C-alpha positions in Angstrom: 15.5 -12.8 11.6 13.6 -10.8 8.8 15.1 -8.7 6.2 12.9 -6.0 4.2 13.7 -3.9 1.2 14.3 -0.1 2.1 15.0 3.0 -0.2 17.0 6.1 1.6 14.8 8.8 2.3 17.0 11.1 0.8 16.9 9.2 -2.7 13.3 9.2 -2.6 12.1 12.7 -1.2 14.9 14.8 -2.7 13.5 18.2 -1.0 10.7 17.6 1.9 8.8 14.6 1.7 5.2 14.9 0.7 2.3 14.3 3.4 -0.6 12.5 2.2 -1.4 10.8 -1.4 1.0 11.9 -4.1 -0.5 10.9 -7.5 1.9 9.6 -9.9 1.0 8.8 -13.9 2.5 5.3 -14.7 5.5 6.8 -16.5 6.6 8.9 -13.6 5.6 6.1 -11.4 8.5 4.4 -13.0 10.7 7.3 -13.0 10.3 8.7 -9.6 9.8 5.8 -7.7 10.3 2.4 -9.0 13.6 3.3 -10.7 14.8 5.1 -7.7 14.1 1.9 -5.7 15.6 -0.4 -7.7 18.8 1.5 -8.2 19.1 2.8 -4.7 17.1 0.3 -2.5 18.9 -2.6 -0.3 17.8 -5.1 2.3 18.7 -4.6 6.1 17.3 -6.5 8.9 13.6 -5.3 10.0 14.3 -4.4 13.5 16.7 -1.7 12.1 14.6 -0.8 9.4 11.7 0.0 12.2 13.9 2.8 13.9 15.9 4.3 11.3 13.6 7.3 9.8 16.6 8.0 7.1 15.4 4.8 5.2 11.9 4.4 4.2 10.3 0.9 3.6 8.4 0.8 0.9 5.0 -1.2 1.2 2.5 -2.4 -1.8 -0.6 -1.1 -0.6 -3.5 -2.4 -3.3 -7.0 -1.0 -3.0 -9.5 -3.8 -4.3 -12.5 -1.8 -5.7 -15.9 -3.1 -7.3 -18.0 -0.5 -9.1 -18.8 2.1 -6.0 -17.4 -0.2 -3.4 -14.0 -1.0 -1.7 -12.8 -3.7 -0.1 -12.2 -2.7 3.7 -10.3 -5.2 6.3 -10.2 -4.9 10.1 -6.8 -5.8 11.3 -7.7 -8.3 14.7 -4.0 -9.8 15.3 -0.9 -10.6 13.5 1.3 -8.2 11.8 2.0 -4.6 12.6 0.6 -4.5 16.4 0.4 -0.8 16.1 -2.1 -1.4 13.6 -4.7 -3.6 15.4 -8.2 -2.9 15.4 -7.7 -0.4 12.9 -9.7 -0.4 9.4 -7.9 -0.3 6.1 -8.4 -0.3 2.5 -4.9 -1.4 1.4 -3.9 -5.2 1.0 -0.1 -5.3 1.2 3.2 -5.9 3.3 7.1 -5.7 3.3 9.3 -6.4 0.3 11.4 -9.5 1.5 14.3 -11.3 -0.2 11.8 -14.2 -1.7 10.4 -11.1 -3.8 14.1 -10.7 -5.3 14.8 -14.6 -5.6 11.6 -15.1 -7.6 11.8 -12.2 -10.2 15.1 -10.6 -9.6 15.3 -6.7 -8.8 13.5 -5.6 -11.6 10.6 -7.5 -10.8 10.8 -7.1 -7.3 7.7 -4.6 -6.7 5.5 -6.4 -8.6 6.7 -9.7 -7.0 5.8 -8.7 -3.5 2.7 -7.1 -4.5 1.3 -10.3 -5.9 2.9 -12.2 -3.0 0.9 -9.9 -0.4 -2.2 -10.1 -2.2 -2.3 -14.0 -2.1 -1.2 -14.1 1.6 -3.8 -12.2 2.4 -7.1 -12.6 0.2 -8.2 -15.1 -2.0 -9.2 -14.0 -5.8 -11.1 -15.7 -8.3 -8.8 -17.5 -11.0 -7.8 -15.5 -14.0 -5.9 -12.3 -14.6 -6.0 -9.0 -13.0 -4.7 -5.8 -13.7 -3.1 -3.8 -11.1 -3.1 0.1 -11.9 -0.3 2.0 -10.0 -1.9 5.5 -8.5 0.7 6.9 -6.6 2.6 7.1 -2.9 1.4 7.3 0.5 3.6 9.4 3.1 2.6 10.0 6.6 5.9 11.4 8.9 3.4 12.4 11.5 3.2 8.6 12.7 5.6 6.0 14.2 4.6 3.7 11.7 4.5 6.1 8.9 7.9 7.7 9.4 9.7 4.5 8.6 7.4 3.3 5.8 6.1 4.8 2.2 2.8 3.3 0.8 3.2 2.3 -3.0 -0.8 2.6 -3.8 -2.4 0.3 -6.6 -5.9 -0.3 -7.3 -7.5 -3.6 -8.6 -10.9 -3.3 -10.1 -13.0 -6.5 -9.7 -16.2 -7.1 -11.5 -19.1 -8.0 -9.1 -18.8 -11.8 -10.0 -15.3 -11.5 -9.2 -16.0 -9.6 -5.9 -18.4 -12.1 -4.5 -15.6 -15.0 -5.0 -13.2 -12.9 -2.6 -12.3 -14.1 0.5 -10.1 -13.4 3.4 -7.1 -16.0 3.8 -6.0 -14.9 7.3 -9.2 -15.1 9.2 -7.8 -15.1 12.5 -6.1 -11.8 11.8 -8.6 -9.9 9.2 -12.2 -9.6 8.7 -13.0 -7.7 6.0 -15.9 -6.8 3.4 -17.2 -4.5 0.4 -18.4 -1.2 1.5 -19.9 1.9 -0.3 -17.2 4.3 -0.9 -19.2 7.2 0.1 -19.7 5.9 3.2 -15.7 5.1 3.6 -14.9 8.5 2.8 -17.6 10.0 5.6 -15.9 7.8 8.2 -12.4 9.1 7.0 -13.4 12.6 7.3 -14.2 12.3 11.2 -11.5 13.9 13.5 -11.5 10.1 15.0 -11.3 8.2 11.8 -11.4 4.3 12.5 -8.8 3.8 9.6 -5.3 3.2 9.8 -3.5 6.7 8.9 -2.5 5.6 5.0 -6.2 4.6 4.4 -7.8 8.0 5.8 -5.1 9.8 3.6 -6.4 8.0 0.6 -9.7 8.0 1.1 -9.5 11.8 1.9 -7.5 12.4 -1.5 -10.5 11.0 -3.5 -8.3 9.2 -5.7 -10.1 6.1 -5.5 -13.2 7.8 -7.4 -11.8 10.1 -9.9 -9.8 9.6 -13.1 -6.0 9.6 -12.4 -4.7 13.0 -11.5 -1.7 15.0 -12.5 1.7 13.5 -11.2 3.1 15.4 -8.3 6.5 15.9 -8.0 8.6 14.0 -5.5 11.9 16.3 -6.0 
């Protein structure tokens, strides 16, 4: 039985939920999301969370970049069955009780982010700096209606990128591809990407300086 962290939709989006990518500066990221998640969130059985749109499951979603390229994965098997065959530029997954055990509620998100990265890819030794960018929300899909993406960017040097490897080779394939090429694909009506990656690529958030924060209230 799996338990996942959820936040009441009404606490996160006090009015109509945003659609697409909502940029948040670091201070607003803490105030509008992290603080709310810590104070209002709780663990529930995943089977219930997946059928309860009144709750949002925060999903750390890390875009790994190197110069003008973005690490791109194709989901083969395992994980969320509704995403099989889709391409993704986000590394991440659910927040589980082990993340709270490792760091307490205050470090829950960071612990989950680090664990999910380690489960999916192998990075070179040394510190990596995660930059919070904002949130992704798409209530138009079955998956998106019960999840919210917590977007980070991880910038690697060419030497570091050369050492990146997929850990779950049976369920994922991945490579660095030019950002411009990925945007062109995402702009197509039949985008090959999962909805969050499509929205993030179309937003231009990975190509420009941090945008002004969007209010979630």
